[in-house]
N, C-alpha and C positions, 0 to 999 in steps of 0.2 A: 174696067181695069182695076186690079186689086191694089188697095192703098194701105200703107203702114204709117201710123202716126207715132212719132217719137217725141217725148217730152223731156228735154234736158233739165236737170236739176242739180245744183251744187250748193254747198254751204258757204261759199266764199264771198257772198255779197257784202259790201261794206256799208252801204246806206241803210240797209235793213238786215242786221246780222241774223244768221240762221233762218233766212227768209222762207225756204220751203217748209220749215217745220213750225212757223208761226201760225197761230190759230185763226181760222176764218169760220165763224159760226160753229166753234167747238171742234173743228177738224183741222189737221195740218193743211196749209195752203196747197201743197203738192197733191194731196188726196182730193181736194176740191177741184183742182184743175183736171185731174185724171177722171173723176166722176163726170165732170162737165163734158169732156170730149167723148166719153163713153155714151152719154145720153144723147149726143147729136145723131148717132147712127149715120155718120158720114164716112168713116174709115172701117177697114176690115179687122185691124188689130192695132193695139196700143202697147207701147213699151215705154216705161220711164227709165231714162238713162242717167245714171248718177255715179259719182265717185265716193259717195258716202254710204257706209254700211247702215247708219242710222236711218237715212232716208229709205234705203232699200227695204229694211225691215218693216217700216211703217207702211210703205206702199204694198208690200207683199201681204201684210196682215189685213189690209183693206180689200185684198183680192186682185191686185194689179200684177202685171208682168214687169219684171225689173231686169235691167242689164247693168252690171258694175263696169264702169269705164275708167280710163286713166284719169289722173287728177290734173294733168298738165295741158289740157286742151285750151287753145286760145279763144275758142268760140263755141257756141252751141252747135253750129253746123259741123264742126270737127267731131264733136261728141256724137252727133247723129250718124256721121259716116263710120265711126268705129262700131256702132251697133249694126249698121247695114252690111259692112264689108269685113268686119273684124271679129270681135269676141263672140258674137252670136252666130258666126258662120255667115256665108254670103246669102242674104235674104232674097234669093232668086225668085221667090213666089210673088213678089210685089213689083208692080210697074211704076207706082208713084209713091214717093216718101214725103210725108208732111211733118214739118217741125213746128210744134206748138210750144210757145214759151211757157215756162213753168210759173210765171207770175201773172198769167192772164186768166183768172177764174171766171171772167164774164165775156170772153171772146165770143162773138156771135157765130152761130153755126154757118151763117151766110159767108163769113170771112174764110172759114176753113174749107167749105165747099167751093167757094169762088177761087181760092188759091189752087186747090186741087184741079179744078176744071180748066184753069189757065194752061195747065200741063196736059191733062188727060183729054181735053176736047179742043183746045185752041192752038195747040202746037208749039207753045213756048217751052224753052228748056227749063225755066224756073217760073214759079208763080208766087204771088203774095196778094195782099188786099189793102184797101184804103177806104176811108169814109170822108165825105165832105165835112168840112169843119169851119167854124167861125174864124174870121181873119185874126182874132185875138191870139190864136195859137202861133202865128207867124213869129212873134217875138219871144216865144218860150223855147229855149235850147233843149229842154228835156223832151219836147214833142218833135218827132221826126216827120218832116213833110216830104212829099213826093210830087214830081211833075211827070206827066205822061204824054206820049204821042197819041195820035188819033185812034190807033188800033189797040190802045191800052198798054203799050210797051213802056216800061219805066225808062225815063230819060236821066233822072238824077234824084237822089235822096239827100236831105240835108237837115241839120239842126238850125240852119240859118233861115231867114224868111224867104222861102221860094214858093211860088214866083213872087218877084218884087211887085207890089201893087203901087204903081206910080200915082194912080188916081184912086185913093182910098175910099172915095165916096161912091165908086162904081159897085153897087151891091151885086149886080149880075155877074161881074167878073169874080167877085169873092165866092159866090155860090158855085160857079163853074170850075174854078181853078185851084182853090185851096183844098188840098187833100191831106189828111192825116194818116200816116202809115199805121197799119195794124200788125202786131208781131206774130206773123205766121208765114212760113215759107213752104213751098212745094217744089220738088225736084224730080226729074227723071233720074234713073239710076246713073246714067252716063254723066249727066250734068252735076250731080252730087260729087261724083268721083273727080270730075274736072275741077270743080270749085275748090275742094280741099287740097288739090295738087298745085294750085296757083300760088305764087309767092305773094306776101302781103303787098298792098299797093299804098302809095302815099296818101291818096284820097281817103282810103279806109282808115288809115292811121290818124289822119288829121281830124276827121269827123267822128271817129270811134264808131263807125257803122260798117259791119262786116259785109253787108250786101253790096257795098261799093267795089269790092274786089272782083266779083264776076262781071259786074257792069262795066268796069274799066277794061276788062279783058274782052269785051264784045259779046258776052253771053246775053241772051234775050230773057227778060223777066216780064211777064204779064202781070198787070195789076187789076184785080177785080174791084170795081167800085161798088160798094154795098150801100144800101139806102137805110142805114141805121146810124145812131150816134156812135162816135168812137168809144170803145169800152174802157173801163177803168182798169189799169194795170197796177200792180202793187210793187212799189219801189222804195217807199219810205214809211215811217211810222204813221204819218198823216194819211197816206194812201190806205194803209191797213185799217185805220179807224173808219175811213169812208167806205171801204169795202164791207166791213161788218155792218155798217148802217144800211148800205145798199142791199146786202143780203137779207136783212130783216124786212126791208120794204118789198123785195121781190119774192122771197121764199119763206115768208112767215109760216111757221108750223112744220117746215121741212127739216128733217134731222140731218 
């Protein structure tokens, strides 16, 4: 099944102003994310979707394909949908669309492949990924947790501590049940179209988590559990400092 990856990028972040253009190892963050997805060899085509001419110019100079989208999209999924069904024409040649967030320069290939395969091979309308995490993440509202059914179907995502560990000393429970969501989504074409046509849901608005909209509407989302540490995403100045240090550790000598 042919797969299109779309990387949404906008300049409107408040915690880290001009985030996509901030430098990671000497290159804009959005370029590093695009390079990373390209190197995975998981998808057939990559498009960076942005409302910024500045971002578009920088990605194009790096050799990437860019789509200029509207500035008023409420979520990354809405921006992806505009690329798939709108400005670039109906991308009918692709069976699966993958949304890789533009602040995930270290997202594991296993996460992107796993989200894709939840749709392409396992029959879910939507796909995403998660990694087992230490119970310490439960009390961090900036880290999104997910609980799943036996078949991998997402039951709920939250910034709150889910599942609640009544017996915190039960290490086996922690290892089995605490899962940290990883910022990637895969959709069938029909599921993407249905998602963006749904009205906002109270759960989505309360948690500020867009994936709760399709979940509340009864859409199925498979969660690929990957056996790697949750990746570092870049949301703050401190994250960017850690990302640069991590890059030096992992990719010393790489331009």
